[in-house]
C-alpha positions as CSV (number, residue, x, y, z in Angstrom):
1,X,-75.5,-7.7,-82.2
2,X,-75.2,-11.7,-81.5
3,X,-72.2,-11.6,-83.7
4,X,-70.6,-8.5,-82.1
5,X,-71.3,-10.3,-78.4
6,X,-69.6,-13.6,-80.0
7,X,-66.8,-11.8,-81.2
8,X,-65.9,-10.1,-78.0
9,X,-65.9,-13.4,-76.1
10,X,-63.7,-14.7,-78.7
11,X,-60.3,-15.6,-77.2
12,X,-58.5,-13.9,-80.0
13,X,-61.2,-11.0,-80.5
14,X,-60.9,-8.8,-83.7
15,X,-60.3,-4.7,-83.2
16,X,-63.4,-3.2,-82.3
17,X,-65.3,-2.0,-85.1
18,X,-65.1,1.8,-84.7
19,X,-61.3,1.6,-84.8
20,X,-61.5,2.8,-88.1
21,X,-62.8,6.3,-86.4
22,X,-59.8,7.3,-85.3
23,X,-58.4,9.2,-88.5
24,X,-56.1,12.0,-88.5
25,X,-59.2,14.0,-89.5
26,X,-61.4,13.1,-86.9
27,X,-59.3,13.6,-84.3
28,X,-58.6,17.2,-85.9
29,X,-62.0,17.8,-85.5
30,X,-62.2,16.4,-81.4
31,X,-59.4,18.6,-80.5
32,X,-61.1,21.7,-82.8
33,X,-64.3,20.8,-81.0
34,X,-62.8,20.9,-77.4
35,X,-61.3,24.5,-78.1
36,X,-64.8,25.8,-79.0
37,X,-67.0,24.5,-76.4
38,X,-64.8,23.4,-73.9
39,X,-64.0,19.9,-72.2
40,X,-66.9,20.1,-69.8
41,X,-69.4,20.7,-72.5
42,X,-68.4,18.7,-75.3
43,X,-70.9,15.8,-74.7
44,X,-74.0,17.9,-74.7
45,X,-72.7,20.7,-77.6
46,X,-74.0,20.1,-81.2
47,X,-70.8,19.3,-83.1
48,X,-72.9,19.8,-86.4
49,X,-73.3,23.6,-85.8
50,X,-69.8,24.0,-84.0
51,X,-68.2,22.6,-86.8
52,X,-70.5,23.9,-89.5
53,X,-67.2,25.7,-91.2
54,X,-65.7,22.1,-91.3
55,X,-65.7,19.6,-94.0
56,X,-66.7,15.5,-93.5
57,X,-68.4,15.8,-90.1
58,X,-69.0,12.5,-89.0
59,X,-73.0,11.7,-87.7
60,X,-71.7,9.9,-84.9
61,X,-70.1,12.0,-81.8
62,X,-66.9,12.9,-81.5
63,X,-66.6,12.5,-78.2
64,X,-66.6,8.7,-78.9
65,X,-62.6,9.5,-79.6
66,X,-61.7,10.6,-76.5
67,X,-59.7,8.2,-74.2
68,X,-61.8,6.4,-71.4
69,X,-61.6,8.5,-68.0
70,X,-59.6,6.4,-65.6
71,X,-60.7,8.5,-62.8
72,X,-64.2,7.1,-63.5
73,X,-63.1,3.7,-63.3
74,X,-61.3,4.5,-60.1
75,X,-64.6,5.9,-58.7
76,X,-66.5,2.5,-59.8
77,X,-64.0,0.4,-58.9
78,X,-64.6,-1.5,-62.4
79,X,-64.3,-1.4,-66.2
80,X,-65.4,-3.1,-69.0
81,X,-63.5,-4.7,-71.7
82,X,-64.4,-7.4,-74.1
83,X,-67.8,-7.9,-72.9
84,X,-66.6,-8.8,-69.8
85,X,-66.6,-6.6,-66.3
86,X,-63.3,-6.4,-64.3
87,X,-62.3,-4.7,-61.1
88,X,-59.6,-2.4,-60.8
89,X,-58.4,-3.9,-57.7
90,X,-57.9,-7.4,-57.9
91,X,-60.5,-8.6,-55.2
92,X,-63.0,-11.7,-55.3
93,X,-66.5,-10.1,-54.9
94,X,-68.7,-11.2,-52.5
95,X,-72.1,-13.3,-53.2
96,X,-74.2,-10.4,-52.4
97,X,-72.4,-8.5,-55.0
98,X,-73.2,-11.0,-57.7
99,X,-76.6,-10.9,-57.0
100,X,-76.8,-14.2,-55.1
101,X,-78.5,-14.7,-51.8
102,X,-75.6,-14.8,-49.1
103,X,-76.4,-16.7,-45.7
104,X,-73.0,-16.1,-44.0
105,X,-71.5,-12.8,-42.4
106,X,-70.0,-10.9,-45.3
107,X,-67.1,-9.1,-42.8
108,X,-64.4,-11.9,-43.1
109,X,-63.2,-10.6,-39.6
110,X,-66.4,-12.7,-38.1
111,X,-66.3,-16.4,-37.6
112,X,-68.3,-18.0,-40.3
113,X,-68.2,-21.5,-39.0
114,X,-71.4,-21.8,-37.4
115,X,-72.9,-19.8,-40.1
116,X,-71.5,-22.5,-42.6
117,X,-72.6,-25.2,-40.3
118,X,-75.8,-24.2,-40.4
119,X,-75.8,-24.1,-44.1
120,X,-74.4,-27.7,-44.6
121,X,-77.0,-28.9,-41.8
122,X,-79.8,-27.3,-44.0
123,X,-78.4,-28.9,-46.9
124,X,-78.4,-32.4,-45.7
125,X,-82.1,-31.9,-44.4
126,X,-83.5,-30.5,-47.5
127,X,-81.8,-33.2,-49.6
128,X,-83.9,-35.8,-47.3
129,X,-86.7,-33.9,-47.9
130,X,-86.1,-34.0,-51.4
131,X,-85.9,-37.7,-51.5
132,X,-89.4,-38.1,-49.4
133,X,-90.8,-35.5,-52.2
134,X,-89.2,-37.6,-55.3
135,X,-91.3,-41.0,-53.7
136,X,-94.4,-39.1,-53.5
137,X,-97.0,-39.8,-56.5
138,X,-97.1,-37.7,-59.7
139,X,-99.5,-34.5,-59.6
140,X,-102.8,-34.8,-61.6
141,X,-103.0,-32.9,-65.0
142,X,-105.5,-30.1,-63.0
143,X,-102.8,-29.4,-60.4
144,X,-101.1,-26.2,-61.6
145,X,-98.8,-25.5,-59.0
146,X,-95.0,-26.5,-59.3
147,X,-93.8,-30.0,-57.8
148,X,-92.5,-29.9,-53.9
149,X,-89.3,-31.1,-55.3
150,X,-89.0,-28.1,-57.7
151,X,-88.7,-25.8,-53.9
152,X,-86.0,-27.8,-52.5
153,X,-83.7,-27.9,-55.8
154,X,-83.7,-24.2,-55.3
155,X,-82.8,-24.1,-52.0
156,X,-80.1,-26.4,-52.4
157,X,-78.7,-24.5,-55.4
158,X,-78.7,-21.5,-52.7
159,X,-77.1,-23.4,-50.2
160,X,-74.5,-24.8,-52.5
161,X,-73.9,-21.4,-53.9
162,X,-73.1,-20.1,-50.2
163,X,-70.7,-22.9,-49.8
164,X,-68.7,-22.6,-52.9
165,X,-68.6,-18.8,-52.3
166,X,-67.2,-19.2,-48.6
167,X,-64.6,-21.5,-50.1
168,X,-63.6,-19.1,-53.0
169,X,-63.1,-16.6,-50.1
170,X,-60.7,-18.8,-48.5
171,X,-58.8,-18.7,-51.4
172,X,-56.2,-16.5,-50.4
173,X,-55.6,-18.1,-46.9
174,X,-55.1,-21.0,-49.1
175,X,-52.5,-19.8,-51.2
176,X,-50.5,-18.3,-48.0
177,X,-50.5,-21.3,-45.9
178,X,-49.7,-23.3,-49.3
179,X,-46.6,-21.0,-49.6
180,X,-45.8,-21.3,-46.0
181,X,-45.8,-24.9,-46.6
182,X,-43.6,-25.2,-49.7
183,X,-41.0,-22.6,-48.0
184,X,-41.0,-24.5,-44.8
185,X,-40.3,-27.9,-47.1
186,X,-37.4,-26.3,-49.0
187,X,-35.8,-24.8,-45.7
188,X,-36.2,-28.6,-44.5
189,X,-34.5,-30.0,-47.8
190,X,-31.9,-27.1,-47.4
191,X,-30.8,-28.1,-43.9
192,X,-30.9,-31.8,-44.8
193,X,-28.7,-31.2,-47.9
194,X,-26.2,-29.3,-45.3
195,X,-26.2,-31.7,-42.8
196,X,-25.2,-34.5,-45.8
197,X,-22.6,-32.1,-46.9
198,X,-21.2,-31.4,-43.1
199,X,-21.3,-35.7,-42.5
200,X,-19.2,-36.3,-45.8
201,X,-16.9,-33.5,-45.0
202,X,-16.2,-35.3,-41.6
203,X,-15.6,-38.6,-43.0
204,X,-13.0,-37.2,-45.6
205,X,-11.4,-35.6,-42.3
206,X,-11.4,-38.8,-40.7
207,X,-9.5,-40.5,-43.9
208,X,-7.1,-37.8,-44.9
209,X,-6.0,-37.9,-41.3
210,X,-5.6,-41.5,-41.5
211,X,-3.5,-41.2,-44.8
212,X,-1.0,-38.6,-43.2
213,X,-0.4,-41.2,-40.4
214,X,0.2,-43.6,-42.7
215,X,2.5,-41.6,-44.5
216,X,4.3,-40.3,-41.5
217,X,4.9,-43.9,-40.2
218,X,6.3,-45.0,-43.7
219,X,8.6,-41.7,-43.4
220,X,9.9,-43.5,-40.4
221,X,10.2,-46.5,-41.2
222,X,12.6,-45.7,-44.4
223,X,14.7,-43.5,-41.9
224,X,15.4,-46.5,-39.4
225,X,16.4,-48.6,-42.4
226,X,18.7,-46.1,-43.6
227,X,20.5,-45.6,-40.5
228,X,21.0,-49.1,-40.3
229,X,22.8,-49.4,-43.6
230,X,25.1,-46.4,-42.6
231,X,26.0,-48.3,-39.3
232,X,27.2,-51.4,-41.0
233,X,31.1,-50.0,-42.1
234,X,31.3,-49.2,-38.8
235,X,30.4,-52.7,-37.1
236,X,32.9,-54.3,-39.6
237,X,35.9,-52.2,-38.2
238,X,35.2,-53.1,-34.8
239,X,34.8,-56.9,-35.4
240,X,38.3,-56.8,-37.2
241,X,39.8,-54.7,-34.3
242,X,38.7,-57.5,-31.7
243,X,39.9,-59.8,-33.8
244,X,43.2,-58.5,-34.8
245,X,43.6,-56.1,-32.2
246,X,43.8,-52.4,-32.5
247,X,47.7,-52.4,-33.8
248,X,47.0,-54.0,-37.2
249,X,48.0,-51.6,-40.1
250,X,47.6,-52.0,-43.8
251,X,50.7,-53.5,-44.1
252,X,50.1,-56.7,-41.9
253,X,47.7,-57.0,-43.8
254,X,49.2,-57.3,-47.3
255,X,51.7,-59.2,-45.7
256,X,49.2,-61.9,-44.4
257,X,47.3,-62.0,-48.0
258,X,50.7,-62.8,-49.1
259,X,51.2,-65.7,-46.9
260,X,48.0,-67.0,-47.1
261,X,47.9,-66.9,-51.0
C-alpha cells in the first residue's frame, strides 16, 4: 500500500496496475453482463452466475471497467486522480472546508477587515503570553499536564492559518489588480512612444521645410545670374552706339580697322 501511495505521488507516475484488466475479452464480458442484468443492477449482480456460460470470468468485479461517472463528479463537485482530490470548478477552498478553525466570515461580500484585525491583535497578545510562559521555571516531573506554552503555540498556529487562508482568498483580487496595473503601464508606454514618434515627425517636417526653402532660394539665384549673362551683348551694342553714333555700319568698321592697321 505504501508503494502504491508513493507511486501515485510520483511526478511521473506509472500507469495504474489495473490497466491490464482492460482486455478485449473482459470488455466483452462487461457488455454481456449489461445486456443480461441491465446497467442499473450491474453493481449488485452476481457476475459468476450471470456469466456461467462464459469462460475466463475474472474474480474481481467487472464493474471496475466502467468509465468514471461524470454526473457523479458534477454532483460531488470533486474527483480523485493520482491520489489527490481536485475540484470540478477551479475554486480556492475555504479554511472551514479544509477542516480548519475559521475565525473570519466565509461570505466574501462581508468586510473581513475587523475580524482579521482582531486575529492580528490576538496573535500579538498570544505571542507576548508565550514569551512569559517560556520564562517560567520548568514543571516538575510529577506534573503530567502539558506546559502552558504548548497551548499558546496551538492558538498561534490557528491564528496563522486564518491569516494565510484570508490572504489566499485575496489572490484573485490581487491578480486582477496586477493585470490592470500591467495594462495601464502598457498603455502609458504606448502613449509615450506615440508622443516621441510625433515629436520626431514634427522635427523632420521642420527640417524638410527648411531644405525646401534653401533649394528655392538657390534656384532663384541661378535664374538671376543667367539673366545677367544674357543681358551683356545688348549692353555692348548700346555702348558702341553711344560712342560711334547710330549711323555706323559694318563697312565703316572694316574701313576703320584698315586705317588703324
